[in-house]
N, C-alpha and C positions, 0 to 999 in steps of 0.2 A: 481610430483612436480608441484604446481601451480607457473608459471612464471608470475611475476608481474612488470609492468612498472609504474613509478611514473612520473607524468608530473605535475610540479608545479614551479612558479617562486620564492616561497619562499625557501631560503635554509634551514631555521629552518624545514619547513613542509617535505622538501625532506629527511633531516637527520632522523626525527622522523619516517616518514613512511618507510624509509629504515630499521630502527631498528626493528619496528613491524614485517616486512616482514623477516627479517633475523633470529628472534628469534622464528619463527614458523618452526617446523621440516617439515612441508609439503609444504614450500614456497620457492622460489628463486626470489631474486631480479635481474630482467634484466638490469636495469638501472634507473637513476633518471634525468629526463631532465627538464631544466628550460624553454624550449622552445617548442611549438607545431611542429615547422618546423623540429627542430632536432629529435622530437619523431617520425615524420613520417617515417624519415630514419631507426630509430631503428625498427620499426614495419615492415617495408619491409625486413630488413635483419633477423631478429628473432621475429616473431609475438608472443606477450605475450598471456597469458590466461585471464588476468584481466588488466585494466588500471585504476589507480586512477588519476582524472582530475580536475585541477583547472580551474576557469572560467575567471580570469582577468590575461592576460599574455601577454607579448611582442610578437608583429608582427602577432598574430593570436588569437582572442578570443576563449576562450574554446567551447563556443556554436557552433561558426563555424566550429572549429576542429571537434566537436562531429557529427554536421550535415554532414560533408563531410566524415567522418570516416564510419558512418552508412550507407551512400549512396554507398561506395566503397568497405568496408570490415568490415562488422559488427563485434565488439567484446564486451564483458562484459566490461562496464565502470561504475565506481562508482564516482560521484561527490563528491569532497571535496574542498570547497571554503569559504572563508569569506563571499562572496555574498549570499550564500545560506542561511545564518542566517538573514541578513539585508534585503535581497529580495527574498522572497520565491516564487515570480513570476518566477525568474531565474531558480530555482529547478524544478518547475513545467514544466517549457519549456525544461529544460534537460531531464526530464522523458518522455516527448512527443517525444522528438527526438530520444529516445532510450535508454537513461542510465538506467542502472539496478536499481540502489539504489543511495543513497547520505548520506553524513554524514556532519553536519554542523561543520566548523572549529572552535574549542574552542577558547574561548577568551585569555586563559592563557596556560602555559606550563604544569602546574599541571592538568588542565583538559584534555590536550592531552594525559598524562599518564593514567588517569583514563579510558580515552575511547580506549585504546590499543586493549583490548579484543574484544570490540564491532567492531572495524575496521577488525581485524583479522577474525572474524566471518563472516563479510559481503563480505569480500573477497572470502572466502570459498564459500559462497551462490552463489556470482557472477560467480565463476569459473565453476559452474555446471548449469549455467543460459542458457536459450534459448534466443538467440538474432537474430533479423531479421531486414531487411530494412523496415522502416515505414515512413510515411508521416506525418508531424506536423499536429496537430488537430486546426482547426479554430473555434473560438467562432461562436455560432449560435443564436444570440440573437432574431432572428424572431420567435424561437419556443415558446418564452414567450409571446404569444399574449393576454394572459388573466391571472388574478392573480392565484397564486398557489392553487389547490383544497384543502379543508379541509376534515375531516373524512368523512362528509356526500356525497362526491362525489364518494366514492368507492362503487363497487357493494355490494348489500345485502350479498352475501356469505362471503364478506370480512370485514364486520363491525368490527369484533373483532379480525381479524387476525393481526398478527405483523410479520415482516420479518427481521431476524437478519443475519448480513454479517461479517465475519471476513476475514482479509487479512494482508499481510506482504509484503515481497520483490515482487515486479512485481504488487503489488496489486493497486497502482495509477492508471494504464493503465487498469487493468482488471475491477475495480469498473466503470471507465469511459465507459468501453464497456457495462458493464451490465445496468447501470443507464440511459444511454442515449437512450436505446431501450425499455424502460418501458414507459407504457402510463401514462397520468396524474392520472388516477383512479386507484390507487394502495393502498393497506393497508400501514400504517406507516413501515418505514424502518429504522432500527438502525445498526450503523457500527463502527466496532473497527478496524481501520487500524493502524498498528504500525507506529507511527510518533512522532517525538519530538516536543516540544513546539514551536508555532510560525509559523508553516506550514498549520494546518488544516483548518484554516479561509480562507486563500487563495485558498486552494485546494477546499473548498466547494464552494467558490464563482466561481470559474472557472467551476465546474461541474453545477453549477446552471445557467450558461449562455448556457450550452449545452442541458440540460435536459428539458423534459417536466413535470417531478415532480420537486417540489422545493427542493433544496438541501442547508442544513446550518450546521454550526457547533452547536452542542448539547449545551443546557443551563440547569444548575441546577435548577431543580423544575419545568420545563415546561411540559405541557401536550403534547402528541403526537397526530398527525392528520394523516389522510389518505392523500395520494399524497405528503408526505414530507419524505425525507431521512435525518437523524440526524447523524452527523459524531462526534464520540468522539473527544474532544479536545486534541491535542498532550500533551503527558506527564500526562494524567489524565483517571481515569477510567470512564467508562460509564455503569450505572446500570438502568435497567427498573424495575419499580415497578408498582402493579396494583392500579388503582384509579377509584372506582366504577366500571362502565362498560367498562372503557378504561384503559390507561396507562399514567404514566408519568416518567419523567427521573430523575436520580441523577447523578451528576458529582462529583467524590471524588478524594482525594489525597492519598487514602490508599496504602500501600506498593506495590511495583511491583509484580506480579504474573508472573511465568516463565519468570523472567527477565524483564518483559514488563509492561509498563503503558502508555497507555491503553493495556489491556489484553483482548484477545477475550475469555479466559476462564471465567474471570469476567463477561463480557456481557452476554455469553451464558447461564452461571449458573443462572443469574437473569431471563432470558427469560424462562429457564425450570420451575422455580418456579412461575413466574407471568403469563404466557401464556400457558404453557402446550400443550395440543393438538391444540391449536389455532396458534402455532408458526411454521414458515418456517425458515430454517436455510441454511445457505450458506457458505461453506468453500472455499475461493480463494486461489491463489497461495502465497506462502511464506515459509520462512525456519523456522525449528524447529517443535515443537509439540503443541503450544499454541492453546488452544481450543478444542482439541481432547477429553478429558475425558468429558469436559463440553457438547461437542455436544452428546456424548453418554448419558448424563443426560437428554438432551432435548429429544432425541429419546425415552428414557425410560417414559418421560413424556407424550409422544404422539405426539411429533412434527414430521414433515417430513423434512428430510435433504439433501441436494445436496452437492457433493464436485466436484470441477474442476477436469476435467481428466489431465492425465500426460502429453499428447501431447500438450495441450493448455497452461500450466502452464509454467511460467518463472522459477519458483522453485517449485518442487511438493512436498516439506516436510510436510507442514501443512495438506494439502488434504491427503497425503498418511498416515499420522499418525491418522487422523480422520476416515479413512477408516479401518485401522488396528485394531483401538479401538472398531469397531463396531457401531459407531454412525452414519453411512451414509445409507440412503435409496436408493440413485441413485447418479450415477456418470455422469457427463454431460460435454460436450466441452463448452469453454467460449461463442461462439457465440449462443448457444442454452439455456443458463441459464435464460436470460431475458424472452424468451418465456415460460419456464416452470414455471417460477414465476407467470407470468401473469395467466397462465391457473390453476394453483395450487390454487392462491388467489381467482380466481373467482368460483372454484368448491370444 
């Protein structure tokens, strides 16, 4: 049984989350606390498997609670707060501090009910997640000492290359780890990270302050350039199409694929068609199997694909499914993926 502790100052949210947990045959509600200090006592007496955590609460801010928890006793935490919708910066900070995932608190009770299955799925994924002590990431604007490089800055062997990356649970930090270690002279990079609307622009801007490549939210119809990473807008699909000797982007509101929008399957399938043997694919941490079949299509089209290994994943679901489907050429630890991409793009 997955033991869940709810920490939220809203009685409505405590009641709703308690019902979600109680309705699942594989979950048990350990308690619902309106106060982080009371939650600390519960954690000491009976450690939960997963904590759902609000941000703004009495006596102790949720981020302060999370920071202290991850320093002393790391546990899987899912952020559920009204602030995560209005202030995506708060959500990014929580993920940097060690939260496994987040769910924006809906504006109405009807939306709460609609999100019940998603919350249950995220609790299950978090229960199997690897968590560890970590230091918060500080912005490094000094890396941006010159304008972002364009396509001609890439080495000759990379002129027609394109890199496609898929990620879900744990992917925000995994993407940071990969992108911050890449040099500026890289082929264009397109990314599908499972994320709801309102968060990807902030996510891209935060990465842009840390990386030597330029990172931005993808725009419909824009051409892609080397030295730039394009992140699919939250709640929308990203598709790559051939444009002369290069590529351009399409952003669509087509129906969800594998229950996701953006979907890794949608992005990877377009890459298989548009780039074929010029493509490099990467499957990072995440729950479920989104992207597995399309990664196999990429490999059959001549792409070279890498999956993150189990030991370095927060959740091994998506890489595991891609490996099982036969779409992966190579399995690599997260710290090694940037170096492999640099070498493959150059040669």
